Steps between C-alpha positions, in 0.01 A plus 500: 500500500386859545264611776277792399283731711205720401345760735436805282135538602256264671626156397766320705678247280817290493623265230793267439609460136751254357772688313568236236151365423302819576251283689313631803606290797287690751247781469256640753301821525287636783250765390377783722181569302264414786678731746498796259152446354330674794689819407429478127872499417848425629605666827883516482574479874264204543656330198847544649396341831339206321815446291703490823286205607451316170850514350675323792218244503563416133879516535491236774367255240806548277785429743582160349611682182738745672819295436431508124425871467734700276324840526203679654284730286252758623270764354633846585303726264239626433249439779402613849809607691397346832416165342807485275712543813364177649617289209831685466580456871443126468711480182791688659491272803502185289784637286711574808427177687536266200780693331320527165460803270198729470298562182280810490190455283286765334139402559392597148773288341392213725146530361641473149690189606179346636454390139808282527457320832644152438549597133757654269471870417340627179671814372427735332147545632250786547343489846191669640556528875176571686495485879385679812772761463597503133369508146758496223616340177864392498716395207736230626792413275711325762568475872696826479270685260144578614352825369169655607293591192190627682402548861217649704482874557314456829327188636564133427251244373503303824458808718207613284324165538550517877372858529191434286419196710538711813259763360234229484593341835597176329809412703871450435676408277274657244628341179349151538174645637455745211583228248243262651223762510575613144403155369138568602501868404381703201817651356298748293280647774739782593741686277831551674773702324788317335810677639722684250289369210554823303860548608805396294681420825603137537432488872240387750279704732233370736416790733230646275330165448510433872333836563231423242418182693478700823254744343287214367491328839388830656233542230362159594467612861829363632609145577226443760223590252637303206340171405710193428428552129613864523833384639537233233428754226746756636764227530439385142514851356811588698680183394398560137648851510822369659544239228422749221762738640766230525432377147497846341846583630639152445396511133722804446799306630416170329471674164862615510666219697632201302533285816258209466484379860269688738428435868272620778634490857412639844209448735239647264610260224285240677196682353368260234321770300823698460690187397230406248502849347879487459484155349274640228721808457815290466342283232410808295865613511642149444654492848515222760352563845666359812334512841624430850352198682236617747713389797770753407290799385491673838809574713702189579855384573510251212527784246764671718698177502470453123641847435774428754612196300594719205662756730702222667627376164629852433656536848276797578527524877491786749683563826203684646134548415300814564127544449388714209124511562398775259601532136392727218479299179483685168482382141835449336685415820662167576371287785 
C-alpha cells in the first residue's frame, strides 16, 4: 500500500491506496473552511497551524496499515509554502521511521489523476484544470507527457469566484455560493465583458471581468445596499461571462485537437453549469466528456495516492523533498 498526504492549502487529507488493485483502503479529509470563512479567504499561517493539528489526528487512524506500506507520497508543489511543509515533514518522518521511499507529487498532476481514483488511466486526454489557484488546458499523452496548451494570464477561476463573493459579503468559499445564487438570477441583467473575446490569444484572463463585477457592485451601492435579487443577478451574469470565456478559448483548441477524450478537474469543476456547458461543447466536436466524482474535485489525498501508484510502478522516488510553492506556468511547457 501507499500512504499519501495532501496539505497544499486548507484541506488536511491522508489516504491509503492498494498498489495492485488501485482501491482506496482509507481516505479522510478535514476541511478548514469554517476557520477561514471569517477572513474571506485562506490565511496561510492559520492553515499551517490547523494542518499541524489535523494531520497527526488522521494519521493516528492509519497505524494498522503501517506494516504493509511500500512508499509514502506527498504534495510538494505548487501550494502555500507553510502548509506544504506540514505534509512534507510528516512524509519525511514516516519514510525514515518505516524505511520506505518518498514520492513527490505535483498538485496539478494529482488533480488530473483525480479522474482515475480506483480506475485505470485514460490517455491521451485533454483536460481543463480549474481550481482556486489555476486555470489551464493540458494535453496529456502519457504519465511522462503533459503539455500546457493554455493557461491564465492573471487570476484563476476559483480565485475569481471567491473574490466576487467577497465583494458582495457572501462568505467563503465563493464558488458554491455564487453557483447557488446564479440559479435564481437574471443572467441578462448586466453585461459583463467576455475576456479576450477579440484576441487571437489562446489563453485565459479573469482580472478585467473581476474588476467589472467590482464596479457593478459599487454602482448598486455596495454589498450592504444590494438586495438579494441584485446579488443573484450579479452572480448569474458573472458565471455566464466565465463560462462564455472558457468555451470561446476551448473551442479554438478543440477545433485542432484530434484527441476525443476531454475532462474537467479541480475544485471549480464541481460547478454544474460549467460541466453542462462542456458536455454540450464536447458533443458538438464529437468528443467524450469525463468528470471527477464530487468527492475528489477539491484537494484530497486520494488523487495524490492515485498519481503515486503510477510513479511507484516507474520507480520514481526521491531522497529528499523540498517545497516549491510558487510556479509560473506558460503555454507550451510541460507539467
